[in-house]
C-alpha positions as CSV (number, residue, x, y, z in Angstrom):
1,M,0.0,0.0,0.0
2,L,2.8,2.4,0.9
3,A,4.5,1.7,-2.4
4,R,1.3,2.4,-4.3
5,L,0.8,5.7,-2.5
6,L,4.3,6.8,-3.2
7,A,3.9,5.9,-6.9
8,V,0.7,7.9,-7.2
9,F,2.4,10.9,-5.5
10,V,5.3,10.7,-7.9
11,L,2.9,10.4,-10.9
12,G,1.0,13.4,-9.6
13,L,4.2,15.5,-9.5
14,G,4.9,14.5,-13.1
15,L,1.5,15.4,-14.4
16,G,0.9,18.6,-12.4
17,V,-1.5,19.3,-9.5
18,N,-4.5,19.8,-11.7
19,D,-4.1,16.7,-13.7
20,A,-2.9,14.2,-11.1
21,E,-5.7,11.8,-11.1
22,A,-7.7,12.9,-14.2
23,Q,-10.9,11.5,-12.7
24,D,-13.0,14.6,-12.4
25,V,-13.4,17.6,-14.7
26,E,-13.7,19.8,-11.6
27,R,-10.0,19.2,-11.0
28,V,-8.9,20.5,-14.4
29,S,-7.1,23.9,-14.6
30,P,-8.8,26.9,-16.2
31,A,-6.0,27.0,-18.9
32,L,-6.9,23.5,-20.1
33,L,-10.6,24.3,-20.1
34,M,-9.9,27.2,-22.3
35,E,-7.7,25.1,-24.5
36,V,-10.5,22.6,-25.4
37,M,-13.3,25.3,-25.5
38,P,-11.6,28.4,-26.9
39,E,-14.9,30.2,-27.5
40,A,-15.8,30.4,-23.8
41,D,-14.9,33.1,-21.3
42,R,-16.4,31.4,-18.2
43,F,-17.3,27.9,-17.0
44,D,-19.9,26.8,-14.5
45,P,-19.0,24.3,-11.8
46,A,-19.4,20.7,-12.9
47,D,-22.8,19.1,-12.5
48,G,-25.4,16.9,-14.2
49,D,-25.3,13.2,-15.2
50,P,-23.0,12.8,-17.0
51,P,-20.9,15.5,-15.2
52,V,-20.0,18.4,-17.4
53,K,-18.9,22.0,-17.1
54,R,-21.1,24.3,-19.1
55,A,-19.1,26.8,-21.1
56,Y,-20.4,30.4,-21.8
57,R,-19.4,33.3,-23.9
58,G,-21.2,36.1,-22.1
59,D,-24.7,34.7,-21.5
60,E,-24.6,32.4,-24.5
61,L,-24.1,28.6,-23.9
62,V,-21.3,27.6,-26.3
63,G,-20.6,24.1,-25.2
64,F,-19.7,21.5,-22.6
65,V,-16.4,20.3,-21.3
66,F,-16.0,16.9,-19.7
67,M,-13.5,14.2,-18.8
68,T,-13.7,10.8,-20.4
69,S,-12.9,9.2,-17.1
70,D,-16.2,10.7,-15.7
71,L,-18.2,8.7,-18.2
72,P,-17.5,5.0,-17.7
73,P,-16.8,2.5,-19.0
74,E,-13.4,3.9,-20.1
75,E,-11.8,2.7,-23.3
76,T,-8.5,1.1,-22.5
77,G,-5.4,1.6,-24.6
78,Y,-2.2,-0.5,-24.6
79,S,-2.0,-0.8,-20.8
80,G,-4.8,1.3,-19.4
81,P,-7.3,4.0,-20.2
82,V,-6.5,7.1,-22.2
83,R,-7.9,9.9,-19.9
84,T,-8.9,12.8,-22.0
85,L,-10.4,16.3,-21.6
86,V,-13.0,17.1,-24.4
87,G,-15.0,20.1,-25.5
88,V,-18.2,19.8,-27.5
89,T,-20.8,22.3,-28.7
90,P,-24.5,21.9,-28.1
91,D,-24.8,20.8,-31.7
92,G,-22.4,17.9,-31.1
93,V,-19.3,19.3,-32.8
94,L,-15.9,18.8,-31.1
95,T,-14.0,22.0,-30.2
96,G,-10.9,20.5,-28.6
97,V,-9.2,17.4,-27.1
98,H,-6.4,17.3,-24.5
99,I,-4.9,14.1,-23.2
100,I,-4.4,14.1,-19.5
101,D,-2.8,10.7,-18.9
102,Y,-2.3,7.3,-20.5
103,R,-0.2,4.2,-20.0
104,E,1.7,2.9,-23.1
105,S,5.1,1.2,-23.2
106,R,6.2,3.0,-26.3
107,R,5.6,6.3,-24.6
108,Y,8.8,5.7,-22.7
109,D,10.7,5.2,-26.0
110,W,9.0,7.8,-28.2
111,G,7.9,10.4,-25.6
112,D,4.3,11.7,-25.3
113,F,3.4,10.8,-28.9
114,L,-0.4,10.7,-28.4
115,S,-0.4,14.4,-27.5
116,D,0.9,15.2,-31.0
117,P,-0.9,18.4,-32.2
118,Y,-1.6,17.0,-35.6
119,L,-3.2,13.9,-34.2
120,L,-5.4,15.8,-31.7
121,G,-6.2,18.6,-34.2
122,Q,-8.0,16.1,-36.4
123,F,-10.7,15.7,-33.8
124,I,-11.7,19.4,-33.9
125,G,-14.7,20.0,-36.1
126,K,-15.8,16.4,-36.1
127,H,-19.4,15.7,-35.3
128,V,-20.2,13.1,-32.6
129,G,-22.2,11.1,-35.2
130,D,-19.0,10.4,-37.2
131,A,-17.4,7.0,-37.0
132,F,-13.9,8.2,-35.9
133,T,-12.4,5.2,-37.6
134,V,-8.6,5.3,-37.4
135,G,-7.0,5.0,-40.8
136,R,-10.1,6.6,-42.5
137,D,-11.5,9.4,-40.4
138,I,-8.4,9.8,-38.2
139,D,-4.8,9.5,-39.4
140,G,-3.2,7.1,-36.9
141,I,0.3,6.5,-35.7
142,A,2.1,3.5,-37.0
143,Q,2.8,0.7,-34.5
144,V,0.5,2.2,-31.8
145,T,-2.9,1.5,-33.3
146,I,-4.2,0.1,-30.0
147,S,-3.8,3.4,-28.1
148,V,-4.9,5.6,-31.0
149,N,-8.0,3.5,-31.4
150,A,-8.7,3.7,-27.7
151,L,-8.3,7.5,-27.9
152,A,-10.7,7.8,-30.9
153,R,-13.3,5.5,-29.5
154,G,-13.2,7.0,-26.0
155,V,-13.6,10.6,-27.3
156,R,-16.4,9.5,-29.7
157,N,-18.4,7.4,-27.2
158,T,-18.3,9.9,-24.3
159,A,-19.0,12.9,-26.6
160,R,-22.1,11.0,-27.8
161,K,-23.3,10.5,-24.2
162,V,-22.9,14.2,-23.6
163,A,-24.6,15.2,-26.8
164,L,-27.5,12.8,-26.2
165,A,-27.9,14.1,-22.6
166,Y,-27.6,17.8,-23.2
167,G,-28.0,18.4,-27.0
168,P,-31.0,20.1,-28.5
169,S,-34.2,18.0,-28.8
170,D,-35.5,19.3,-32.1
171,A,-36.2,16.0,-33.8
172,V,-39.7,14.7,-34.4
173,L,-39.9,11.5,-32.3
174,G,-42.5,9.9,-34.5
175,P,-42.7,7.7,-37.5
176,V,-39.6,7.4,-39.6
177,T,-39.8,6.3,-43.2
178,D,-37.8,3.5,-44.6
179,G,-35.7,5.9,-46.6
180,E,-35.0,8.1,-43.6
181,L,-34.0,5.1,-41.5
182,M,-31.6,3.7,-44.1
183,E,-29.8,7.1,-44.2
184,M,-29.5,7.4,-40.4
185,S,-26.2,7.0,-38.6
186,W,-26.1,4.8,-35.4
187,Y,-25.9,7.9,-33.3
188,E,-28.9,9.4,-35.0
189,M,-30.9,6.2,-34.4
190,R,-30.1,6.5,-30.7
191,R,-31.0,10.2,-30.7
192,R,-34.3,9.6,-32.5
193,G,-35.3,6.7,-30.2
194,I,-35.0,4.0,-32.8
195,A,-32.4,2.4,-30.5
196,R,-32.8,2.8,-26.7
197,T,-30.2,2.0,-24.1
198,L,-30.5,0.1,-20.8
199,E,-27.8,0.6,-18.2
200,L,-26.5,-2.5,-16.4
201,R,-24.8,-1.4,-13.2
202,Q,-22.2,-3.8,-11.9
203,R,-20.8,-3.8,-8.4
204,G,-17.1,-2.9,-8.3
205,R,-17.0,-2.4,-12.1
206,A,-18.0,0.2,-14.7
207,P,-21.6,0.1,-15.8
208,L,-22.5,-1.4,-19.2
209,D,-24.6,0.4,-21.8
210,I,-26.7,-2.0,-23.9
211,A,-28.6,-0.6,-26.8
212,V,-31.8,-2.3,-28.0
213,V,-33.2,-1.8,-31.5
214,H,-36.0,-3.5,-33.4
215,M,-34.8,-5.1,-36.7
216,S,-37.9,-4.1,-38.6
217,S,-36.8,-5.4,-42.0
218,E,-34.2,-7.4,-43.8
219,E,-32.7,-4.2,-45.3
220,L,-32.2,-2.7,-41.8
221,G,-30.8,-6.0,-40.6
222,R,-28.2,-6.1,-43.3
223,R,-27.3,-2.5,-42.7
224,L,-26.8,-3.0,-39.0
225,L,-25.1,-6.4,-39.1
226,G,-23.5,-6.7,-42.5
227,S,-22.9,-10.4,-43.4
228,R,-23.8,-11.5,-39.9
229,Y,-27.4,-10.9,-40.8
230,D,-27.6,-14.4,-42.3
231,A,-26.9,-15.9,-38.9
232,V,-30.1,-14.3,-37.6
233,A,-32.1,-15.0,-40.8
234,D,-31.3,-18.7,-40.5
235,R,-32.9,-18.8,-37.1
236,T,-36.1,-16.9,-38.1
237,T,-38.4,-19.3,-39.8
238,G,-42.1,-19.6,-39.9
239,Q,-43.8,-17.1,-37.5
240,N,-40.4,-16.0,-36.1
241,R,-39.8,-13.7,-39.0
242,T,-36.9,-11.2,-39.1
243,D,-39.3,-8.4,-38.3
244,R,-39.8,-10.0,-34.9
245,V,-36.2,-9.7,-33.9
246,L,-34.7,-7.4,-31.2
247,L,-31.0,-6.7,-31.5
248,F,-29.0,-5.8,-28.4
249,A,-25.5,-4.3,-28.7
250,V,-23.0,-3.6,-25.9
251,V,-22.0,0.0,-26.6
252,G,-18.3,0.6,-26.8
253,N,-15.5,-2.0,-26.8
254,T,-15.8,-3.5,-23.3
255,F,-15.0,-7.2,-23.6
256,V,-18.0,-9.2,-22.2
257,P,-19.1,-12.8,-22.5
258,P,-22.3,-13.7,-24.5
259,M,-25.5,-12.6,-22.7
260,R,-28.0,-15.3,-23.5
261,E,-29.7,-15.7,-20.2
262,G,-31.8,-13.4,-18.0
263,W,-33.8,-11.6,-20.7
264,T,-37.5,-10.9,-20.2
265,I,-40.2,-8.9,-22.1
266,E,-43.0,-7.2,-20.1
267,Q,-46.2,-6.1,-21.9
268,D,-49.7,-5.4,-20.7
269,G,-49.1,-7.0,-17.3
270,K,-47.6,-10.1,-18.8
271,V,-44.0,-11.2,-18.4
272,V,-42.3,-13.4,-21.0
273,A,-39.1,-15.0,-19.9
274,L,-36.9,-15.8,-23.0
275,P,-35.1,-19.1,-22.9
276,Q,-31.5,-19.2,-24.0
277,D,-32.5,-20.9,-27.3
278,R,-34.4,-17.7,-28.2
279,V,-31.3,-15.6,-27.8
280,V,-28.5,-15.7,-30.5
281,S,-25.0,-14.5,-29.7
282,L,-23.4,-12.9,-32.8
283,G,-20.1,-11.7,-31.3
284,S,-18.9,-8.7,-33.2
285,V,-20.5,-7.8,-36.5
286,G,-20.0,-5.9,-39.7
287,G,-22.4,-3.2,-41.0
288,L,-23.3,-0.1,-39.1
289,L,-22.6,-1.7,-35.7
290,A,-19.0,-2.5,-36.6
291,G,-16.7,-0.4,-34.4
292,E,-19.7,0.7,-32.3
293,S,-20.0,-2.3,-30.0
294,S,-18.0,-5.2,-28.7
295,M,-20.8,-7.8,-28.7
296,V,-24.1,-8.0,-30.5
297,G,-27.0,-10.5,-29.9
298,A,-30.5,-11.1,-31.3
299,I,-33.6,-11.8,-29.3
300,L,-36.2,-13.9,-31.3
301,L,-39.8,-12.9,-30.4
302,D,-42.9,-15.1,-30.7
303,S,-45.9,-13.4,-32.4
304,D,-48.3,-15.0,-30.0
305,Q,-46.5,-13.6,-26.9
306,I,-45.4,-10.1,-27.9
307,D,-47.3,-7.5,-29.9
308,I,-44.5,-5.6,-31.7
309,T,-46.9,-2.7,-32.5
310,A,-47.4,-1.9,-28.8
311,P,-45.0,-0.6,-26.2
312,F,-43.1,-3.1,-24.0
313,T,-40.2,-3.2,-21.5
314,V,-37.0,-5.1,-21.9
315,T,-35.3,-6.4,-18.8
316,L,-31.9,-8.0,-18.4
317,D,-31.3,-9.8,-15.0
318,R,-28.3,-12.0,-14.9
319,G,-29.4,-13.5,-11.6
320,R,-26.4,-12.2,-9.6
321,P,-26.5,-9.3,-7.2
322,D,-23.1,-8.1,-8.4
323,L,-24.2,-7.9,-12.0
324,G,-27.3,-5.7,-11.5
325,V,-30.5,-5.5,-13.4
326,G,-31.1,-3.3,-16.5
327,R,-34.5,-2.1,-17.8
328,V,-35.6,0.0,-20.8
329,D,-39.0,0.9,-22.2
330,Y,-39.2,0.5,-25.9
331,M,-41.5,1.3,-28.8
332,S,-40.9,0.0,-32.3
333,R,-41.6,2.1,-35.4
334,A,-44.9,0.3,-35.7
335,A,-45.8,1.3,-32.2
336,L,-44.9,4.9,-32.9
337,V,-47.3,4.9,-35.8
338,R,-50.1,3.9,-33.5
339,V,-49.2,6.7,-31.1
340,V,-49.3,9.2,-33.9
341,E,-52.6,7.9,-35.2
342,V,-54.1,8.9,-31.8
343,Q,-52.3,12.3,-31.7
344,P,-50.1,13.6,-34.6
345,P,-46.8,14.7,-33.3
346,A,-45.6,18.3,-33.2
347,T,-42.2,19.4,-33.9
348,G,-39.8,20.8,-31.4
349,P,-39.9,20.3,-27.6
350,A,-43.7,19.7,-27.7
351,G,-43.3,16.8,-30.0
352,V,-40.5,15.4,-28.1
353,A,-42.4,15.7,-24.8
354,A,-45.5,14.0,-26.3
355,A,-43.6,11.1,-27.8
356,A,-41.4,10.7,-24.7
357,D,-44.6,10.6,-22.5
358,A,-46.0,7.9,-24.8
359,I,-42.9,5.8,-24.5
360,D,-42.4,6.4,-20.8
361,S,-46.1,5.6,-20.0
362,V,-45.1,1.9,-20.1
363,A,-43.1,2.4,-16.9
364,S,-46.2,3.7,-15.1
365,A,-48.2,0.5,-15.7
366,P,-48.8,-1.6,-12.6
367,T,-46.0,-4.1,-11.9
368,P,-47.1,-7.5,-13.2
369,E,-47.2,-10.5,-10.9
370,V,-44.6,-13.0,-12.0
371,A,-44.1,-16.5,-10.5
372,V,-40.3,-16.3,-10.5
373,A,-37.6,-15.8,-7.9
374,P,-37.5,-12.3,-6.6
375,T,-35.0,-10.0,-8.3
376,P,-32.0,-9.6,-6.0
377,E,-31.2,-6.2,-4.8
378,V,-28.0,-4.7,-6.1
379,A,-25.9,-2.7,-3.6
380,V,-24.7,0.2,-5.7
381,A,-22.2,2.4,-4.1
382,P,-23.4,6.0,-3.9
383,T,-21.8,8.5,-6.3
384,P,-19.1,10.4,-4.4
385,E,-19.8,14.0,-3.8
386,V,-17.4,16.4,-5.5
387,A,-16.5,19.6,-3.8
388,V,-17.9,22.2,-6.1
389,A,-16.6,25.7,-6.1
390,P,-19.3,28.2,-5.0
391,T,-18.8,30.5,-8.0
392,P,-18.0,29.8,-11.6
393,I,-14.5,30.2,-13.0
394,E,-14.1,33.6,-14.6
395,L,-11.6,33.7,-17.5
396,P,-10.3,36.5,-19.5
397,V,-12.0,36.9,-22.9
398,A,-10.2,34.7,-25.3
399,P,-9.2,35.9,-28.8
400,T,-11.8,35.2,-31.4
401,A,-11.2,31.6,-32.5
402,S,-11.8,30.4,-36.0
403,P,-15.4,29.5,-36.4
404,V,-16.5,25.9,-35.7
405,P,-17.2,24.1,-39.0
406,D,-20.8,23.5,-39.9
407,Q,-22.3,20.3,-38.4
408,V,-21.2,17.3,-40.5
409,V,-24.1,15.0,-41.3
410,A,-23.0,11.4,-40.8
411,T,-23.6,9.3,-43.8
412,G,-24.4,6.2,-41.9
413,E,-22.0,4.0,-43.9
414,A,-20.6,0.9,-42.3
415,D,-17.6,1.7,-40.1
416,V,-15.4,-1.0,-41.7
417,A,-12.2,-0.5,-43.5
418,G,-12.0,-2.7,-46.6
419,D,-8.6,-4.0,-45.7
420,D,-9.6,-5.2,-42.2
421,V,-10.2,-8.7,-40.9
422,D,-12.7,-9.2,-38.0
423,F,-12.1,-12.2,-35.7
424,G,-15.5,-11.9,-34.0
425,L,-14.0,-10.3,-30.9
426,G,-14.8,-6.7,-31.7
427,W,-11.2,-6.0,-32.8
428,R,-9.8,-5.6,-36.3
429,T,-6.4,-5.7,-37.9
430,P,-5.3,-4.9,-41.5
431,T,-5.3,-8.0,-43.6
432,S,-1.8,-7.1,-44.9
433,R,-0.4,-7.0,-41.4
434,L,-1.9,-10.3,-40.5
435,L,-0.6,-11.9,-43.6
436,V,2.9,-10.6,-43.0
437,I,3.1,-11.8,-39.5
438,S,1.6,-15.2,-40.5
439,A,4.2,-15.6,-43.2
440,I,7.1,-14.8,-40.8
441,I,5.7,-17.3,-38.3
442,L,5.4,-20.0,-41.0
443,L,9.0,-19.3,-42.2
444,A,10.3,-19.6,-38.6
445,G,8.4,-22.9,-38.2
446,L,9.8,-24.3,-41.4
447,A,13.3,-23.3,-40.4
448,F,12.9,-24.8,-36.9
449,F,11.6,-28.2,-38.1
450,T,13.9,-28.6,-41.2
451,K,17.1,-27.5,-39.3
452,L,18.4,-25.9,-42.5
453,Q,20.8,-23.1,-41.6
454,A,20.2,-21.1,-44.7
455,L,16.5,-21.1,-44.0
456,R,17.1,-20.1,-40.4
457,W,19.1,-17.1,-41.5
458,A,16.4,-16.1,-43.9
459,S,13.9,-16.4,-41.1
460,L,16.0,-14.3,-38.8
461,A,16.3,-11.6,-41.4
462,A,12.5,-11.6,-41.9
463,T,12.0,-11.4,-38.2
464,M,14.4,-8.6,-37.6
465,V,13.2,-6.4,-40.4
466,G,9.5,-7.4,-40.5
467,L,8.7,-7.7,-36.8
468,G,11.3,-5.1,-35.8
469,W,11.6,-2.0,-37.9
470,V,8.6,-2.4,-40.2
471,D,5.7,-3.7,-38.1
472,G,6.9,-3.6,-34.5
473,G,4.7,-6.6,-33.8
474,F,7.1,-8.5,-31.5
475,L,6.3,-9.6,-28.0
476,S,7.6,-7.8,-24.9
477,I,7.3,-8.1,-21.2
478,S,5.1,-5.0,-21.4
479,H,2.4,-7.3,-22.9
480,V,2.5,-9.3,-19.7
481,T,2.2,-6.2,-17.6
482,G,-0.7,-5.1,-19.9
483,L,-2.5,-8.4,-19.1
484,I,-2.1,-7.7,-15.4
485,W,-3.3,-4.1,-15.7
486,V,-6.2,-4.4,-18.1
487,G,-6.9,-8.1,-18.5
488,P,-7.2,-10.3,-21.6
489,S,-8.3,-7.4,-23.8
490,A,-4.6,-6.3,-23.9
491,I,-4.1,-9.2,-26.2
492,L,-7.5,-9.9,-27.6
493,R,-8.0,-6.5,-29.2
494,D,-5.2,-7.2,-31.8
495,P,-5.7,-10.4,-33.8
496,A,-2.1,-10.3,-35.1
497,L,-0.7,-9.9,-31.6
498,L,-3.0,-12.7,-30.4
499,L,-1.7,-15.0,-33.1
500,M,1.9,-14.2,-32.1
501,A,1.2,-14.7,-28.4
502,T,-0.7,-18.0,-29.0
503,V,2.1,-19.4,-31.2
504,T,4.7,-18.4,-28.6
505,I,2.9,-19.9,-25.7
506,L,2.2,-23.2,-27.4
507,A,5.7,-23.5,-28.8
508,T,7.3,-22.8,-25.4
509,L,5.1,-25.3,-23.7
510,I,6.0,-28.0,-26.2
511,W,9.6,-27.3,-27.4
512,G,10.9,-24.5,-25.2
513,R,12.1,-21.0,-26.1
514,V,11.5,-21.2,-29.8
515,F,10.4,-17.6,-29.8
516,C,13.8,-16.4,-28.6
517,G,15.6,-18.4,-31.3
518,Y,13.4,-17.5,-34.3
519,L,10.7,-14.8,-33.6
520,C,12.5,-12.2,-31.4
521,P,13.8,-9.4,-33.6
522,F,16.4,-8.4,-31.0
523,G,17.6,-12.0,-30.7
524,A,17.9,-12.0,-34.5
525,L,19.9,-8.8,-34.4
526,Q,22.3,-10.3,-31.8
527,D,22.8,-13.3,-34.0
528,F,23.7,-11.1,-37.0
529,L,26.1,-9.0,-34.8
530,A,27.9,-12.2,-33.6
531,R,28.1,-13.4,-37.2
532,V,29.8,-10.2,-38.6
533,T,32.0,-9.7,-35.5
534,P,35.5,-11.4,-36.1
535,K,35.8,-14.6,-34.1
536,R,39.0,-13.4,-32.4
537,L,36.9,-10.7,-30.6
538,H,34.4,-13.1,-29.2
539,R,34.7,-13.7,-25.5
540,E,33.3,-16.4,-23.2
541,L,32.7,-15.7,-19.6
542,P,34.0,-18.2,-17.1
543,S,31.5,-20.9,-16.2
544,A,31.1,-19.8,-12.6
545,V,30.6,-16.2,-13.6
546,H,28.1,-17.2,-16.3
547,R,26.0,-19.3,-13.9
548,R,25.8,-16.4,-11.4
549,L,24.9,-13.8,-14.1
550,W,22.1,-15.6,-15.9
551,S,20.0,-15.4,-12.7
552,A,20.0,-11.6,-13.1
553,K,17.2,-11.7,-15.7
554,Y,14.9,-13.6,-13.3
555,V,15.5,-10.9,-10.7
556,I,14.6,-8.2,-13.3
557,L,11.5,-10.3,-14.2
558,A,10.4,-10.5,-10.6
559,A,10.8,-6.8,-10.1
560,I,8.7,-5.9,-13.2
561,L,5.9,-8.3,-12.4
562,G,5.9,-7.5,-8.7
563,L,5.3,-3.8,-9.4
564,A,2.6,-4.6,-11.9
565,V,0.8,-7.0,-9.6
566,A,1.0,-4.4,-6.8
567,G,-0.6,-1.8,-9.1
568,V,2.3,0.5,-9.0
569,P,2.2,2.7,-12.1
570,V,5.9,2.7,-12.7
571,S,7.6,1.3,-15.8
572,L,11.0,-0.3,-15.8
573,Y,11.0,-2.3,-19.0
574,Q,12.1,0.6,-21.2
575,Y,15.5,0.4,-19.4
576,V,15.9,-3.4,-19.7
577,E,14.2,-4.0,-23.0
578,P,16.1,-2.2,-25.8
579,F,13.6,-3.3,-28.4
580,G,11.7,0.0,-28.4
581,T,14.8,2.1,-28.5
582,V,16.3,0.2,-31.5
583,F,13.3,-0.6,-33.5
584,F,11.1,2.5,-32.7
585,L,14.2,4.8,-32.9
586,S,13.7,6.4,-29.5
587,P,14.8,10.1,-29.2
588,S,16.1,9.4,-25.6
589,F,19.9,9.7,-25.2
590,V,19.8,7.6,-22.0
591,L,17.9,4.8,-23.6
592,W,20.2,4.8,-26.6
593,L,23.2,4.7,-24.2
594,I,21.7,1.6,-22.6
595,A,20.8,-0.1,-25.9
596,G,24.2,0.7,-27.4
597,S,26.0,-0.9,-24.4
598,I,23.9,-4.0,-24.7
599,L,24.6,-4.2,-28.5
600,V,28.4,-3.9,-28.0
601,A,28.3,-6.6,-25.3
602,S,26.2,-8.8,-27.6
603,A,28.8,-8.5,-30.4
604,L,31.5,-9.7,-28.0
605,V,29.5,-12.2,-26.0
606,P,27.0,-14.0,-28.3
607,R,23.4,-13.4,-27.1
608,F,24.6,-11.4,-24.1
609,Y,21.2,-9.8,-23.7
610,C,19.3,-13.2,-23.9
611,R,21.7,-14.7,-21.4
612,Y,21.7,-12.1,-18.6
613,V,19.1,-9.4,-19.1
614,C,15.9,-10.3,-21.0
615,P,12.9,-10.5,-18.6
616,L,10.7,-12.0,-21.3
617,G,13.3,-14.7,-21.9
618,G,13.3,-15.4,-18.2
619,L,9.5,-15.8,-18.2
620,L,9.7,-18.1,-21.3
621,G,12.5,-20.0,-19.6
622,V,10.4,-20.7,-16.5
623,T,7.6,-21.8,-18.8
624,S,9.9,-24.1,-20.8
625,L,10.6,-26.2,-17.7
626,V,7.4,-28.2,-18.5
627,S,8.3,-28.7,-22.2
628,P,8.4,-32.4,-23.1
629,R,10.1,-32.2,-26.5
630,R,13.7,-31.4,-25.5
631,I,17.0,-31.7,-27.4
632,A,18.3,-35.3,-27.7
633,R,21.6,-36.2,-26.3
634,V,23.8,-39.2,-27.2
635,E,26.7,-41.0,-25.6
636,H,29.2,-39.0,-27.6
637,C,28.1,-35.9,-25.7
638,E,29.7,-37.1,-22.5
639,H,33.1,-36.6,-24.1
640,C,32.6,-33.9,-26.8
641,T,32.6,-30.1,-26.2
642,V,31.9,-29.0,-29.8
643,C,28.3,-28.1,-29.0
644,Q,29.3,-26.5,-25.8
645,H,31.5,-24.0,-27.6
646,A,29.0,-23.4,-30.3
647,C,26.0,-22.7,-28.0
648,P,25.2,-18.9,-28.2
649,T,23.6,-18.8,-24.8
650,G,26.1,-21.0,-22.8
651,A,23.3,-23.5,-22.0
652,I,25.4,-26.6,-22.8
653,E,28.1,-28.3,-20.7
654,R,29.1,-31.5,-22.4
655,E,26.0,-33.7,-22.3
656,R,24.1,-31.5,-19.9
657,I,21.7,-28.8,-21.2
658,T,20.3,-26.1,-18.9
659,F,17.1,-26.2,-20.9
660,H,15.6,-22.9,-19.5
661,E,18.6,-21.1,-20.9
662,C,18.3,-22.8,-24.4
663,V,16.8,-20.7,-27.2
664,R,16.3,-23.7,-29.5
665,C,18.6,-22.2,-32.2
666,S,19.3,-25.7,-33.5
667,A,23.1,-25.3,-33.6
668,C,23.8,-28.3,-31.5
669,E,21.1,-30.4,-33.3
670,V,22.6,-29.6,-36.6
671,M,26.1,-30.6,-35.4
672,L,24.7,-33.9,-34.0
673,R,23.0,-34.6,-37.3
674,E,26.1,-33.8,-39.4
675,R,28.3,-35.8,-37.0
676,R,30.8,-33.0,-36.4
677,G,33.8,-33.3,-34.1
678,V,33.7,-36.5,-31.9
679,C,30.3,-37.2,-33.4
680,R,32.0,-38.3,-36.6
681,H,33.3,-41.5,-34.9
682,D,31.4,-44.5,-33.8
683,M,31.4,-45.1,-30.1
684,D,32.8,-48.6,-30.7
685,E,35.9,-46.9,-32.1
686,I,36.1,-44.3,-29.4
687,R,35.6,-46.4,-26.2
688,P,38.9,-48.4,-26.5
689,R,40.8,-45.2,-27.0
690,L,39.1,-43.6,-24.0
691,V,40.0,-46.7,-21.9
692,Q,43.6,-46.4,-23.1
693,L,43.7,-42.7,-22.1
694,R,42.3,-43.4,-18.7
695,R,44.9,-46.1,-18.0
696,R,47.8,-43.9,-19.2
697,A,46.4,-41.0,-17.1
698,I,47.1,-42.9,-13.9
699,M,50.6,-43.9,-14.9
700,P,53.6,-42.0,-13.2
701,A,53.8,-38.4,-14.3
702,S,57.3,-39.0,-15.8
703,S,55.8,-41.2,-18.4
704,S,55.6,-39.5,-21.7
705,S,53.8,-42.3,-23.5
706,I,50.4,-40.5,-23.5
707,R,51.8,-37.4,-25.1
708,G,50.0,-36.7,-28.3
709,D,47.2,-39.2,-27.6
710,V,44.0,-37.6,-28.7
711,V,40.5,-38.7,-29.5
């Protein structure tokens, strides 16, 4: 606890008093408020749900300023949330974005790259209805797509919440034509009530927002789901037509398991509990919902139980007090038509109020009697009170800023880049990147199993260039700390990274540290250094010193993982992993001094870094202790030292192999296959000569008869 408090204090000093925790917009300095809302000259104290600061120029309301951390669930980047200050106009146009804090391993190599003015400047003028797709709407930063995507999604989703809560209600909440519906963006569907959201509060965790929308036609279904529509259509036969399907979508990119149980529909005093076979889990989808949600499902309604043309209430009760209960009143387009037939809607606030009253009237119906177990009460912690300043912050009048661009009308096109592959987990990766990494893995596997040295060097070159300087897709101990800090989504969000991690884990469990020998770009760089360095410059540390030093990487590993498990927000791996410095070309002189020293040492002592420093190698070494497929040894090895001298990590001592230090480079296996050194001779030929040597070795020292006897 003391270590955690000290770390938070140090972090606070680094970020500034006003930005220390970045959990409440009330803590933000006036200068930062002005930065994201330059039109304003004063700001009210934070209030409302969600909490915002209203921004004024004179008496005119010009926008709202909020912190993304005040609107959970937060989008997580590489190793944690990207906490951001955002300004948005009442019409839903962004006026400014300022990053307060984020955790990202490459930040320690590159510096504060997410705060790049060009990157953040692209958000200004965007409407909350836009997709904010990185690579199409937002120019990303190569090799840090996870954090840039988290930034874009976090700004988009929280700005939409603010716009939906405080924006103008000038829409006609009444019937929508098919043509209008097919032109709407997902945000507009939520604003117009076509999709409504239930909030599922979870004890000890951020609440989940789950949007419910009636799939009124095949055209709408294909627009919302893309090719995944067919999975629903296959289940809707007979009276369970596609126009009797409710879609539910977990808003944002929170990783959640399928939600197939706990759904009920209430209508006219009757409760219909939906069995699991009436709920279809679709995972992530294409179409309009791509990039908008982490998981989508379909509820199949029976025509004899639910009248889709009348209001009803959707309830999700997972049956556990810690997971909470969510409810939302819903009216389909057909139900809205019936409301309008009774009283045609007016435009403006009157129309909104009339339609809203019609929708909310469902909630006022008497609670139906249901013969089911009582709904457990959920103990929800009260929202902490924030000390609000008694008077608003007065700021000097800012210079006239450039006018905010006109509102951009979202086209409603599917938020899917054509070059992306979707693995059904809500995360996408460029097809080209996935193909490149797959090809490198296949080449490494081919080299490992064939033991062809020419193929191995080709594999190492592809690994060093492709996974190192071009893609940066190699594994690091920072991925392990990311798993500790944010959970499985640190890996699941990137299919290419997931593929690399899966191959590495399986190979290590079966054969040992294959990753270190074939798929680590820094290991490949060390092998090339040793190859071009003259043999006369190579050095081998004494065996006793070597055995003491190789334990250093396990101490480094324990320190890094210990701090991560303790929750201390301090990073050490940039100092002990020179990957980022070399392959991301860090501007830090200190990091280059460390990396340069390691490279020089690796040129003189082959695989110096792998032997004595690498924490990821230490973790893989511990994992390899259970590997069943180890390197074969033969009787020759008791007397031969050829492999011992050739081993780049010093893992061999005659017939003994310290397997957790072996990187499976295949050097010793190739020598055994090619019968080099003593291996060239049959043991039947060698044994008599060994016996002769032993006999002569016990003769008087004056004897010279054994001089020149060699095997």
